[in-house]
C-alpha positions as CSV (number, residue, x, y, z in Angstrom):
1,X,273.9,-82.8,67.2
2,X,275.2,-85.5,64.9
3,X,275.5,-89.3,65.5
4,X,279.1,-90.2,65.7
5,X,279.0,-93.9,66.5
6,X,276.6,-96.8,66.6
7,X,277.7,-100.0,68.4
8,X,276.0,-103.3,68.9
9,X,277.0,-104.9,72.1
10,X,275.9,-108.6,72.5
11,X,275.3,-110.0,76.0
12,X,274.3,-113.4,77.3
13,X,273.1,-113.5,80.9
14,X,272.2,-116.9,82.5
15,X,268.9,-117.3,84.2
16,X,266.7,-119.9,85.9
17,X,262.9,-120.2,85.7
18,X,262.0,-123.1,88.0
19,X,260.6,-125.3,85.2
20,X,261.5,-127.8,82.5
21,X,263.8,-127.0,79.6
22,X,262.2,-124.6,77.1
23,X,263.2,-122.8,74.0
24,X,262.8,-122.1,70.3
25,X,264.2,-123.7,67.1
26,X,266.1,-126.4,68.9
27,X,267.8,-124.0,71.3
28,X,267.2,-124.5,75.0
29,X,266.6,-121.2,76.7
30,X,268.9,-120.8,79.6
31,X,270.5,-117.4,78.8
32,X,269.0,-114.0,78.1
33,X,270.3,-112.7,74.8
34,X,270.5,-108.9,74.8
35,X,271.8,-106.7,72.0
36,X,272.6,-103.3,73.5
37,X,272.7,-100.5,70.9
38,X,275.1,-97.8,72.1
39,X,274.8,-94.5,70.3
40,X,277.3,-91.7,70.8
41,X,276.9,-88.1,69.5
42,X,279.7,-85.8,68.4
43,X,279.1,-83.8,71.5
44,X,279.8,-86.8,73.7
45,X,276.2,-87.8,74.8
46,X,275.7,-91.5,75.0
47,X,272.4,-93.4,74.8
48,X,271.5,-97.0,75.1
49,X,268.8,-99.0,73.3
50,X,267.9,-102.7,73.0
51,X,267.1,-104.6,69.8
52,X,265.0,-107.7,70.3
53,X,267.4,-110.7,70.1
54,X,265.9,-113.8,71.7
55,X,267.3,-116.8,69.6
56,X,268.4,-114.4,66.9
57,X,271.2,-112.4,68.6
58,X,273.9,-112.7,65.9
59,X,271.5,-111.8,63.1
60,X,270.2,-108.8,65.0
61,X,273.7,-107.7,65.8
62,X,274.6,-107.9,62.1
63,X,271.5,-105.9,61.2
64,X,272.5,-103.1,63.5
65,X,276.1,-103.1,62.3
66,X,275.6,-103.6,58.6
67,X,272.2,-102.0,57.9
68,X,271.5,-99.4,60.6
69,X,274.8,-97.9,61.5
70,X,275.9,-96.9,58.0
71,X,272.7,-94.8,57.5
72,X,272.5,-93.5,61.1
73,X,276.1,-92.2,61.5
74,X,276.3,-88.6,60.5
75,X,272.5,-88.1,60.9
76,X,270.9,-85.6,63.2
77,X,270.4,-87.3,66.6
78,X,267.7,-84.9,67.6
79,X,265.4,-85.6,64.5
80,X,264.4,-89.0,65.8
81,X,261.1,-89.4,64.0
82,X,262.6,-88.4,60.6
83,X,265.6,-90.9,61.0
84,X,263.2,-93.7,62.0
85,X,261.1,-93.0,58.9
86,X,264.2,-92.8,56.7
87,X,265.5,-96.2,58.0
88,X,262.1,-97.9,57.5
89,X,261.9,-96.5,54.0
90,X,265.5,-97.2,52.9
91,X,265.5,-100.7,54.4
92,X,262.0,-101.8,53.3
93,X,263.5,-104.2,50.8
94,X,265.0,-106.1,53.7
95,X,261.6,-106.4,55.4
96,X,259.0,-104.5,57.3
97,X,259.0,-107.0,60.1
98,X,261.5,-109.0,62.1
99,X,265.2,-108.3,62.2
100,X,265.1,-105.0,60.4
101,X,262.5,-103.4,62.7
102,X,264.2,-105.0,65.7
103,X,267.4,-103.2,64.8
104,X,265.7,-99.9,64.1
105,X,264.0,-100.3,67.5
106,X,267.3,-100.5,69.3
107,X,268.6,-97.3,67.6
108,X,265.4,-95.4,68.3
109,X,265.4,-96.2,72.0
110,X,269.0,-95.1,72.3
111,X,268.2,-91.7,70.6
112,X,265.3,-91.1,73.0
113,X,267.6,-91.9,75.8
114,X,269.9,-89.2,74.5
115,X,267.0,-86.8,74.0
116,X,266.1,-87.1,77.7
117,X,269.7,-86.7,78.8
118,X,270.0,-83.5,76.6
119,X,266.8,-82.1,78.3
120,X,267.8,-83.3,81.7
121,X,264.5,-85.2,82.1
122,X,263.4,-88.8,82.4
123,X,261.5,-89.9,79.3
124,X,258.1,-90.0,81.0
125,X,258.4,-86.4,82.0
126,X,259.8,-85.5,78.6
127,X,256.5,-86.9,77.2
128,X,254.5,-84.8,79.6
129,X,253.8,-87.1,82.6
130,X,254.4,-86.4,86.2
131,X,257.4,-87.9,88.1
132,X,257.5,-90.0,91.2
133,X,255.5,-92.8,89.7
134,X,255.2,-96.5,90.3
135,X,253.4,-99.2,88.3
136,X,251.6,-102.3,89.3
137,X,253.4,-105.3,87.9
138,X,252.4,-108.8,86.9
139,X,254.5,-111.9,87.1
140,X,254.8,-113.4,83.6
141,X,255.4,-117.1,84.3
142,X,257.1,-119.6,82.1
143,X,255.2,-122.4,80.4
144,X,255.7,-125.3,82.9
145,X,253.2,-127.9,81.4
146,X,252.8,-129.1,85.0
147,X,249.7,-128.2,87.0
148,X,251.4,-128.7,90.4
149,X,254.4,-126.5,89.3
150,X,252.0,-123.9,87.9
151,X,250.3,-123.7,91.3
152,X,253.6,-123.6,93.2
153,X,254.9,-120.7,91.0
154,X,251.7,-118.8,91.3
155,X,251.9,-119.0,95.1
156,X,255.6,-117.9,95.0
157,X,254.7,-114.9,92.9
158,X,251.8,-113.8,95.1
159,X,254.0,-114.3,98.2
160,X,256.4,-111.7,96.6
161,X,253.5,-109.2,96.4
162,X,252.3,-109.7,92.8
163,X,248.6,-109.0,92.5
164,X,248.4,-110.1,88.8
165,X,249.6,-113.3,87.2
166,X,250.1,-114.2,83.6
167,X,250.4,-117.9,82.5
168,X,251.9,-119.2,79.3
169,X,250.0,-122.5,79.4
170,X,247.8,-124.0,76.7
171,X,245.9,-126.7,78.6
172,X,243.0,-126.4,80.9
173,X,244.4,-128.3,83.9
174,X,247.2,-125.8,84.3
175,X,244.8,-122.9,84.1
176,X,242.5,-124.6,86.6
177,X,245.5,-125.2,89.0
178,X,246.4,-121.5,88.8
179,X,242.9,-120.4,89.7
180,X,242.7,-122.9,92.6
181,X,246.0,-121.7,93.9
182,X,245.3,-118.0,93.6
183,X,241.6,-117.9,94.7
184,X,239.1,-115.6,93.1
185,X,240.7,-112.3,93.8
186,X,243.9,-112.5,91.8
187,X,243.4,-111.8,88.0
188,X,244.9,-114.3,85.6
189,X,246.0,-113.6,82.0
190,X,246.8,-116.5,79.7
191,X,249.4,-116.0,76.9
192,X,249.4,-119.0,74.5
193,X,251.9,-117.8,71.9
194,X,249.9,-118.3,68.7
195,X,249.3,-122.1,68.7
196,X,245.8,-122.6,67.2
197,X,243.4,-122.2,64.3
198,X,240.2,-120.2,65.0
199,X,238.2,-123.4,65.7
200,X,240.8,-124.7,68.1
201,X,241.2,-121.4,69.8
202,X,237.4,-121.1,70.3
203,X,237.4,-124.6,71.9
204,X,240.2,-123.7,74.3
205,X,239.0,-120.2,75.1
206,X,235.6,-121.6,76.2
207,X,237.4,-124.2,78.3
208,X,239.3,-121.4,80.0
209,X,236.3,-119.1,80.4
210,X,235.0,-120.6,83.7
211,X,238.3,-119.6,85.4
212,X,237.6,-115.9,84.8
213,X,240.7,-115.0,82.8
214,X,241.3,-111.3,82.5
215,X,242.6,-111.6,78.9
216,X,243.6,-114.4,76.4
217,X,246.7,-113.5,74.6
218,X,247.7,-114.4,71.1
219,X,245.6,-117.6,70.7
220,X,245.7,-117.8,66.9
221,X,248.4,-118.5,64.3
222,X,249.3,-116.5,62.3
223,X,249.3,-113.6,64.8
224,X,248.4,-111.1,62.0
225,X,245.1,-112.9,61.3
226,X,243.1,-110.1,62.8
227,X,239.8,-111.1,61.3
228,X,239.9,-114.4,63.2
229,X,241.0,-112.7,66.4
230,X,238.0,-110.4,66.1
231,X,235.6,-113.3,65.5
232,X,237.0,-115.2,68.5
233,X,236.6,-112.2,70.8
234,X,233.1,-111.7,69.6
235,X,232.1,-115.4,69.8
236,X,233.5,-116.1,73.3
237,X,233.2,-112.7,75.0
238,X,236.7,-113.1,76.3
239,X,238.9,-110.0,76.0
240,X,241.9,-110.7,73.7
241,X,245.3,-109.2,73.9
242,X,248.0,-109.1,71.1
243,X,250.7,-107.0,69.6
244,X,254.1,-108.4,70.6
245,X,254.6,-109.7,67.1
246,X,253.3,-106.6,65.4
247,X,255.8,-104.2,63.8
248,X,255.1,-100.5,63.3
249,X,251.9,-98.6,63.8
250,X,250.6,-99.8,60.5
251,X,250.1,-103.4,61.9
252,X,248.2,-102.0,64.8
253,X,246.1,-99.8,62.6
254,X,244.9,-103.0,60.8
255,X,244.4,-104.7,64.2
256,X,242.2,-102.0,65.5
257,X,240.3,-101.6,62.3
258,X,239.4,-105.3,62.6
259,X,238.2,-104.9,66.2
260,X,240.7,-107.7,67.0
261,X,241.7,-106.9,70.6
262,X,240.7,-105.2,73.8
263,X,244.4,-104.9,74.9
264,X,247.2,-103.8,72.6
265,X,250.7,-105.0,73.5
266,X,253.4,-103.1,71.5
267,X,256.9,-104.2,72.4
268,X,259.3,-101.3,72.3
269,X,262.2,-103.5,71.2
270,X,260.2,-105.0,68.3
271,X,257.6,-102.5,67.2
272,X,260.1,-99.8,65.8
273,X,261.2,-98.3,69.1
274,X,259.7,-95.5,71.2
275,X,258.7,-93.5,68.2
276,X,256.4,-96.2,66.9
277,X,255.2,-97.1,70.4
278,X,253.9,-93.6,70.8
279,X,252.1,-93.8,67.5
280,X,250.4,-97.1,68.6
281,X,249.4,-95.6,71.9
282,X,247.8,-92.6,70.2
283,X,245.9,-94.9,67.7
284,X,244.7,-97.2,70.6
285,X,243.3,-94.3,72.5
286,X,241.1,-93.2,69.5
287,X,239.8,-96.8,69.2
288,X,239.1,-97.4,72.9
289,X,241.8,-100.1,73.2
290,X,244.0,-100.2,76.3
291,X,247.7,-100.4,75.9
292,X,249.6,-103.0,78.0
293,X,253.3,-102.8,77.0
294,X,254.9,-106.2,76.2
295,X,258.1,-106.1,78.2
296,X,259.8,-109.4,79.1
297,X,263.2,-107.8,78.7
298,X,266.1,-106.9,81.0
299,X,268.2,-104.7,78.8
300,X,267.2,-101.0,78.0
301,X,263.9,-102.3,76.9
302,X,263.0,-102.7,80.6
303,X,263.4,-99.1,81.7
304,X,262.1,-97.9,78.3
305,X,258.9,-99.8,78.9
306,X,258.6,-98.5,82.4
307,X,259.0,-94.9,81.1
308,X,256.4,-95.4,78.4
309,X,253.9,-97.1,80.7
310,X,254.3,-94.2,83.1
311,X,253.6,-91.8,80.3
312,X,250.3,-93.4,79.3
313,X,247.4,-91.2,80.5
314,X,245.4,-94.2,81.9
315,X,248.4,-96.1,83.2
316,X,249.2,-99.7,82.5
317,X,250.2,-103.0,84.1
318,X,253.9,-103.8,83.8
319,X,255.1,-107.2,82.7
320,X,258.0,-108.8,84.5
321,X,259.3,-112.1,83.2
322,X,259.3,-114.3,86.2
323,X,262.9,-115.5,86.2
324,X,266.0,-115.2,88.3
325,X,268.9,-113.6,86.6
326,X,272.6,-114.2,87.4
327,X,273.2,-110.5,87.0
328,X,271.1,-107.4,86.3
329,X,272.1,-104.5,84.1
330,X,269.8,-102.2,86.2
331,X,270.3,-103.5,89.7
332,X,267.2,-103.8,91.8
333,X,265.1,-101.8,89.3
334,X,264.0,-105.1,87.9
335,X,262.6,-106.3,91.2
336,X,259.0,-105.5,92.3
337,X,258.4,-104.1,95.7
338,X,255.0,-105.2,97.0
339,X,254.1,-106.0,93.4
340,X,255.0,-102.5,92.1
341,X,257.8,-101.2,90.0
342,X,259.3,-97.8,90.5
343,X,259.8,-95.6,87.5
344,X,263.4,-94.2,87.6
345,X,263.8,-90.4,87.6
346,X,267.2,-90.1,86.0
347,X,267.5,-88.4,82.6
348,X,266.6,-90.4,79.5
349,X,265.6,-93.9,80.3
350,X,266.2,-93.2,84.0
351,X,269.3,-95.3,84.7
352,X,272.5,-96.4,83.0
353,X,273.3,-100.0,82.4
354,X,275.9,-101.4,84.8
355,X,279.3,-101.3,82.9
356,X,280.6,-104.2,85.0
357,X,277.7,-106.4,83.9
358,X,278.4,-105.4,80.3
359,X,282.0,-106.3,80.7
360,X,281.4,-109.6,82.4
361,X,278.6,-110.9,80.1
362,X,279.7,-109.5,76.8
363,X,279.9,-112.1,74.0
364,X,283.1,-112.2,72.0
365,X,282.2,-114.4,69.0
366,X,285.1,-116.0,67.2
């Protein structure tokens, strides 16, 4: 079964998050950028993947079109691991992180979607897990920098049934406000997005410790400073989580060897796709590290992460970015029911993206 076509489809879907303006690189984040990777085989099977594209959509689209598609077209769609390896090897001069791996991730997810469709099975069952699953979710809040607003959004999320909350705050008053609003029974995770040196991170981690945080996520820059992460975890006794910025299983191998984390967070749209995610999960299990998929996505990365989390033998919490979208590619699949997310049982990723949403929100750059 040969790959006949690879298409990058850029989407921009407006959203609101209930807080102040936020973004990267001078860009205010008000729209979700999604690069769908549509793959069609010569037999007519179609699969969809997602290449990470927040604040880098045009560059990722170009990587798919100019770097990935020329190699992938004509290749065997069923030999996913071999094609992934070939792409990594042939494109290593363009980088082993970032845009190159994001683009490979999108293709790889689409090929696994096709594999499930060819077998007539959802991905989690193709990987050997039982069907009919649901996963406990956590609301992944924005960084509000406002203690009162943090408390309000925490109460909103728990009112919707979420039993776990993740903050993106970097100051003690906001963490304290969340704990006061939630009481002692709701676990809190704190994702800081790599702001500190080891010494700074130790100071802040100890300030957060009285609030009983479940894990502290990415407290140190650069994120690949696994030695410092290991020291911080040992010095403070606070479980650390990291991995959304790690690409391929080789990064995670180094992370685990350093004893850097208690929770590994591979991101299927960034790590190298489903193929690399599965390698990371296998490595983590041998090292006694829990896998918690990083999944603040609403393209095919969302159902792919659901499928992978459902296939983990010990289960996982499922991250849902706590925003309101103008439109959803996957209908109400993105909405928790009593704090839980259903794992779709359709073949492949379980659901097809809504063609009307694709049509309405597709970007046509001049």
